[in-house]
N, C-alpha and C positions, 0 to 999 in steps of 0.2 A: 113196147111201153111199159114203163114202171108202174106197179101198183100204189105206190106211195102217194099220198096227198099232201100237198103244201100246207103248211100252218096257216091259220088265218089271222088271229090277233092273240099275241100272247103278253103284250107289254104290260098290262095292269097286273099280272101275275107275280111281278118282280118289285119287292121294295127297294127303291133308290132314293134314299132321303137326299133331298137337295142340300147342296154345300153353298153357304153364302161367302162372299169375299170380304164383306165388311162385318165388324163386331157389332152386335146389337143385344141389348139387355135381354136375357132370356134365351138367345139362340143357342149359344154353347151349352149352357145348362139342359137345354132340351134334347140336344144332339147326343150328349152324354147319357142322360136319362133313357133315352130310346136305346142305345148301345147297351145299358145294363137291363133292357127289358123292363124297365119302369114306365110303362106306358101312360099311366096316370098323370104322373108328373112331366113326362114329356109333353103331352097334350095341354097341361096346364101352362107350359112355357111357350108352346108353339101358338096357341090361340090368340094371345092378346096381339102378337105380332101380325097374325093372319089379319085380324079384325083392322089393324093399322094399316094394311095395305102390302105388306111384305109377301110378294107372290110365292117365294120359295116356302114359306111358312104354311101358306095357304094350300100348296101342293102337299105337305106333309099331312097336314090336317085333313084334306081331303082322302089321302091314302089310309090313314087311320080309321077315318069312319068306315070306309070301304072295306077294310080288313076286320074291323071291330077290335082295334087295339087301344085299350083305355077306355073305350065306349062301346056301347052295342052297335052291330052292325046297322047303319042308316045310309043305303045308297043314295037317298034323296038329298040329304044333308051333304053327301060327298060330292055329288056332282056339281052342288052350288058352289063348292070351294074349288073344285077343278075348273069350273067356268071362269071365275074370279081370277085365278093364276094365268088361265089361257088367254083371257082379254088383255091382260098386261104383257102378252108377247113371249111369256115363258114356254120355250119349246117343249121341254119334259111334260108340262101340262096340256099343251095342245095334242100330243101324243096319247096322254091318257085319257083326255076327253074323248078323242076319237074311239078308243077301245071301249069307255063307257057306252057311247052311243052304238057301238057295233054289238055289244053284248046286251044291251037293254038293261043297264042297272040303274035303277032308279028313274029311268025315262024309258018311254017306248022305243024298241029298237028302231034305229033311222040311219040307214047306211049313207045316204047323201049327206047328212050332217057329219058322219064320221069320215067321209071322204074329204069334206071341206077342211076339217081340223087337222087330218092328216096331210094335206097339201101344206098347210101353214107350218106344220112341224118339219115335213119333210125339206121345204124349201130353204129353212133354216139351218140345214145339214144334219138334223136329229136322225140317228140310225133307226129308232124304232118308228118314228113317223115314216121314214122310207119305206122300211119293212111293211108296216100296215097298209101304205098305199100300194105297194107291190101286190100285195095279197088281194086286196080288193079289186085290183085291175084283173088279176088272175082268175078271180071267180065271178067276175062281173056284178059285184056288189056295190050299189050306189050308182051305177052307170054301166055302160057297155062293156063286154069283156074286151081286153086289149092286151094280148101277151107280149107286145112290143113294149108298151108301157110298163107292163108288169116286169119284164125283164131290166128295163132302165132303172126303175126304182128299187128292185130286189137288189141288183148288182151293187148300187151306191151304199145300201145298207150292208151288204157282204163285205164290200171293200173296206168297211170301216171297222169290222170285226164283230158284227152282229150274226151271233150263231144261227139264230132262226133264219135270217135272211140267206146265210150260206147254205143251209139246208134246202130252202126254197129255190135257190139259183140251182142247186145241184138237179132237182126234179126238172126244172125247165130246160137245162142242157140235156139231160138223160132222154127226155121226151121231144125236144127240138120245138119248144114252145117258145116264140118270140126271139130265139137264137137258133143257129145250126146245132142239130144233133151232135154231141160230143161227149163220149164216155169219159175220155181222160179228163177234161174239165170237170165233169160231174164229180168224178171220184176225188179230185183236187179239193173242192169244197166240202165234200163229206169228210175228208181227213182234216181239214182245218176246223170245221165246228165245234169239235170236243175240246179244242185248245184255247177257246176264247173265254180264258179266265177273266177278262175284264169285262165280259158281258154277264150281267147278275143271272142271266137264265142258265148259266153253266156254273158260275161260283156260288151263287145263293138262291137257288130255285125256292119260290114260296109254295105253300101249300097248294096242292091242285094244278101245279105248273107240269107241262110235259117235259119228260127227260130226253131233251133234245141230244145230249152227248151220246146216250146209249142208243138212240134211235139212228143217230148219224152212224154210229160205228157198225151197227148191225145192216144198215142200207150199203154201208161201204163194203162190208164183206160179201153181201149179195152180189153187188155189182162188180166187184174184183173177180168173182168166181166166173163172170161172162167177159173177161177181158183178157188179152194176152200179156205175158210177163213184161214185155217191152211197153206197152200201155200203162201197165201198174207202175213201172219204174219212172216213167215220165210223169205221172200224176203225183208221185212221191216227190218227185224233184222240183215240180212246181210249187207243191205245199211248203217244201223247205225253204224255198226262195221267197215266198210270198211276204210281203210287208203291208200292215194295213195302211190306208190312205184316209187319215182323219180330215174331215172337210173344216171350213172356217170354225172358229170359236162360237158356240152356241150363244144366244142371247139369253141371259138370265134375267129373273125379275126382282130386282131389289126394291126396297120401298121408293117412292116417288121422291121422297125427300133426301134420299140418299144415293141418287145415282152415281156410278164411278166411272172415269174416263179410262181407268186402268185394265188391263188384260185380265178376261175372265180364265178361270182354269178349265182345261179341257174335261170331258167326262172321264179319260182315263186318268188324269191326275187326280181327280175327284176321288175315283174308286181306290186308288193306290192309297191316298191319304186316309181314306176310311178304314182300310185294313191296319194302317199303322195306328191310328186313332184307336181301335180295338185293342192294339196290344199295350197302348199307353194307358187306356183305362184299366186294363187289368192290373198294371203296376200301380195305377193311382189307388185302386181298391185293396192295396196291400200285397198283391200277388197270391192270391188264395190258391195253394197248392192243389186243392181238389178240383180246381177249375182248369189246370193246364190242359188236360187231354180234351175237354169240351171246348175250350175257347183259344188258348195259344197255339196249340198244334195245327188245328184247321186253319186257323188265320195264317200261320206261317206257310202252310202248304198252298194257300191263295196267292201270297205274295212270292213264293218260289216260281210259281207258274207265270204269275204277271210279269215278274221281271226278266224272266229268261227270254232268250231269242227264239225266234220262229223254229228254228232247228232243234234248240234244246227241248221246247215245249214238244216237239214229235218225239224226241229221245225219252222225255219223261214218262210219255204214255206207252213207250214200248220198251226199248232195250237199256234204257239208262235209270231204271228204277232206283237203283242205288245211288245214283248221284242225288236223285231227287230227295230220297230219304236223308242223306247227309246234310243238304242244304236246310231241309226242315229241322233236323236235329240242331244244327248249328244256331237257326234263327230261333228255336225255342229255348236253346241254352243261354243264348245272350239275352233273350228277354227275361228269363228267370233270374239271370245274374244281376239284373238291375234291382232287384229286391233281395233275393237270397243268394248271396255271394258265392261263385263257384270257384273252387280252387284253381282250376285250370287257366283261369282268366287272370291269376295273378302272374302268370308267366309271360314276360314281355315278348318271348319269341313266338308264342302262340298267338298273341294279340296281333303282332306284327304280320304274322303269316295270314291271318283272316282278313285284317284290315287294309293291309299295304300290299299283299303279293298275291292274293287269290285272283285278283281280277274280276270278281263276281259282283256285279251292281249292288244286289241285294245286300251283301256283307258290307259294303262300304256304306250304304245307307243306315243300316242297323248300328254299326260303329259311331257314325255321328250321331245318331239319335239316342244312343245310350251313353255318350259321353266318353267312349274309349278313344275317340278321335275328335 
């Protein structure tokens, strides 16, 4: 039996600013201010929207009070805003509210209430809600321990690309809790967890967050040492062939006066757009050179991992580091070229090779975004 313990709640530790699909005065300004770390201005822009019933703004205000961004930390005020957004049906807020009750932030710890809100988020297909619910069933928090239900909900989160869910599912498989004991399946999920750059726990861990990627890699090495080469090869094959299974588009909480019948963007689309917006904001600020290493390079790294195929992501973490560095360098140079013209991009053959012939999805998107195509 493994000595590893499943994670319980990690959702609150990740800053996922909600992304609205309709334009509202102050929303875009608030998003850009937050990206610049101008939290005072961001809060001034979000707060009127939140008071007007904009559920996504309510979620952002709650997070800022919870983390002390632009205001002193105030968990009591934070939970008020989390609840307002959650009651409008915003799945992200429901998952966060469950975490608040689980951690006892601003309210007495209340696991039954945490389970209630986790169920609401999980049933909407929210991966963090599913992860939380699986963890509660694993530990018997807020109700009886039930490993079969734990495995059911943890798997749903893991299959959507939730890194903590993948880590927890590996524990269940290694110990045979709610599922047959299966070292190969356990190792597969441990190999996948560090690759989930679409999960902010991997790409943008907040202060105090567990280092899931490092812990999964260490656990994977420990488990592999007790497996045969054939078992390891099979786990690696399954990891290479794995593809996420996103569930139905999540319900997002727009103002009651501005509901849209249009399709809402998925979480993965929101996150990818957030990375591109970070690069756009750097360009809009005049492309400060001293901020290239701090902002442009790490953002390009996230985009390279996020837009790569499952097999490419595995390679980037192991034997294909040179290819990873090459793509990051191209992304960085193309972004810098938008402000500070680079001589190489004056060569039509180079632009053609990158934009038209490379077959790399990220390069295609960057070419369109930068006006090269």
